[in-house]
Every structure is written in C-alpha cells, then in structure tokens.
C-alpha positions in Angstrom: -102.3 -151.3 -38.0 -101.0 -153.4 -35.5 -103.5 -154.5 -33.0 -103.6 -152.4 -29.7 -101.6 -150.0 -31.5 -103.1 -146.2 -32.4 -101.3 -144.7 -35.2 -100.9 -141.2 -34.8 -103.2 -139.0 -36.7 -102.1 -136.7 -39.3 -102.7 -133.2 -38.3 -104.6 -132.9 -41.6 -106.8 -135.9 -40.1 -107.0 -133.8 -36.9 -108.3 -130.7 -38.1 -110.5 -132.1 -40.9 -112.3 -134.0 -38.4 -113.2 -131.1 -36.3 -114.6 -129.2 -39.3 -111.5 -126.8 -39.0 -110.0 -125.3 -42.6 -106.6 -126.9 -43.1 -103.6 -124.3 -42.8 -100.3 -123.8 -43.2 -99.9 -122.7 -39.9 -102.2 -124.3 -38.6 -100.1 -127.3 -39.5 -97.1 -125.9 -39.1 -97.9 -125.2 -35.2 -99.5 -128.4 -34.4 -96.6 -130.4 -35.9 -94.0 -128.2 -33.6 -95.8 -128.6 -30.6 -96.4 -132.9 -31.3 -92.7 -133.1 -32.3 -91.2 -130.9 -29.1 -89.5 -132.6 -26.9 -90.2 -129.6 -23.9 -93.1 -127.6 -22.8 -93.2 -124.5 -25.1 -94.2 -120.9 -24.3 -96.4 -119.0 -27.0 -93.4 -116.9 -27.9 -91.1 -120.1 -27.9 -93.6 -121.3 -30.3 -93.4 -118.3 -32.2 -89.7 -118.1 -32.7 -89.9 -121.9 -33.6 -92.5 -121.6 -36.2 -90.6 -118.3 -38.0 -87.7 -120.4 -38.8 -89.7 -122.2 -40.9 -92.7 -119.8 -42.1 -90.8 -116.2 -41.4 -95.0 -114.7 -42.1 -96.7 -116.0 -39.1 -97.3 -113.6 -36.3 -97.4 -114.0 -32.9 -101.2 -113.3 -32.9 -101.9 -116.5 -35.2 -100.0 -118.4 -32.4 -102.2 -117.5 -29.8 -105.2 -118.0 -31.9 -104.3 -121.0 -33.0 -103.2 -122.4 -29.4 -106.5 -121.3 -28.3 -108.5 -123.2 -30.9 -106.0 -126.3 -30.5 -107.4 -126.2 -26.5 -110.7 -125.7 -27.4 -110.4 -128.9 -29.9 -108.7 -131.0 -26.7 -104.9 -131.0 -29.0 -103.0 -129.0 -26.3 -102.9 -128.7 -22.7 -102.5 -125.2 -20.8 -99.6 -125.5 -17.9 -98.9 -123.0 -15.4 -95.2 -123.6 -14.7 -94.8 -120.3 -14.0 -96.9 -117.7 -11.7 -98.2 -115.7 -15.0 -96.6 -117.8 -18.0 -98.6 -120.5 -20.0 -96.7 -123.4 -21.6 -98.0 -125.6 -23.9 -97.5 -129.3 -24.9 -99.0 -131.7 -27.3 -102.0 -133.6 -25.8 -100.1 -136.7 -24.8 -101.5 -140.3 -25.4 -101.4 -141.0 -21.7 -101.6 -139.0 -18.8 -98.5 -137.9 -17.1 -97.7 -135.3 -14.3 -95.2 -132.9 -13.8 -92.2 -132.0 -11.2 -91.1 -128.3 -11.2 -87.8 -127.2 -9.9 -88.4 -124.0 -8.0 -85.1 -122.9 -8.6 -84.1 -123.3 -12.3 -87.8 -124.3 -13.7 -86.4 -128.0 -14.9 -89.7 -129.4 -15.9 -89.6 -133.2 -15.3 -92.8 -135.5 -16.4 -93.4 -139.0 -15.0 -96.6 -141.0 -14.7 -98.4 -142.1 -11.7 -100.5 -145.0 -11.7 -101.9 -144.5 -9.0 -103.3 -141.5 -10.5 -105.7 -143.3 -12.8 -107.1 -145.4 -9.7 -107.7 -142.3 -7.6 -109.6 -140.6 -10.9 -111.8 -143.6 -10.8 -112.4 -143.7 -7.1 -113.3 -140.2 -6.9 -115.7 -139.7 -9.6 -117.8 -143.2 -8.5 -117.7 -141.3 -4.8 -119.2 -138.4 -6.2 -121.0 -139.0 -9.5 -118.8 -136.7 -11.5 -117.5 -137.0 -14.5 -113.6 -135.9 -14.5 -112.2 -134.9 -17.6 -108.4 -134.3 -16.6 -106.2 -134.1 -14.0 -103.3 -131.5 -13.5 -100.6 -132.9 -10.7 -97.8 -130.7 -10.5 -95.1 -130.7 -7.6 -93.1 -128.7 -7.0 -89.2 -128.5 -4.9 -85.5 -128.7 -6.5 -83.9 -131.2 -8.8 -80.8 -132.5 -7.8 -78.5 -130.1 -9.8 -79.9 -126.9 -7.8 -79.9 -128.5 -5.0 -76.3 -129.5 -5.1 -75.4 -126.2 -5.8 -77.5 -124.9 -2.4 -75.1 -127.1 -0.3 -71.6 -125.7 -1.7 
C-alpha cells in the first residue's frame, strides 16, 4: 500500500468485518453500487442486478439497501419528492446540484463544508455524523431551452 493512500476494501471484507453473511446477492448489489457513476434508485439497481443474476428479487434489493445503509456503506438521497436514490458511501464528502427540470444531478465538493461542520460541532457540542447539502436550479441545457 502506498503511504497515505487507503486501499479500497473488497465487498467480502466489508461484509465479513460487519458480521454479515457474504452472499452472491449482497456482493453483486454492493459491487454494482460501488462501480456506478450515477445515483441509482432501487429499481435501476434491481434491473442491473437481474442482468447478472436473473434470480434476484426486488425485495432482496430493498432489504440489502437497508442493511447497507445501517452498516454505513450506502447513502440514500431524496432528489425527487418521494423517490430514493442510492450511492456507495464516497471516500470524501460531496454535495449535489439538482436540475428541477430534467433531474440531472451534479456532484461537487465544497471545502468550506468541513470547516462549517467543525465550527457547528464545537459551538453546539454536537457530534455531526453527516452533512447533506442539495442545491436546486436549472442546468445549462434546460436554461438554454427556456430561452428559446
């Protein structure tokens, strides 16, 4: 291992270290989430999983998403009012821009977030375990379409 660089733990190591059984379905679902470059809803994750393991059920996907959240492996986001999206917990904290027209999601990093979190934790003697910042507006494509 290179000094100062964390190696990405395998799915099997993560599940085993949290006293969870390593199953084909859990391994597949967690791998799909970790490899995805997008935020997936449960149905899209199910669709992708079925391509590799046709016997997997939608209820298995939901059950494992809940487990992954409990273990801190997955984050759940609410980009649409009653719709949940999931992503593997990123190595670094990031925030989201959401287009109100097309639903495009853009991830960005905000260095001030860490400082803000530290200041608030100290001021209110509060153990902050997560930050979720979502900004809404229109992406350039939708903005250009409105102008036409």
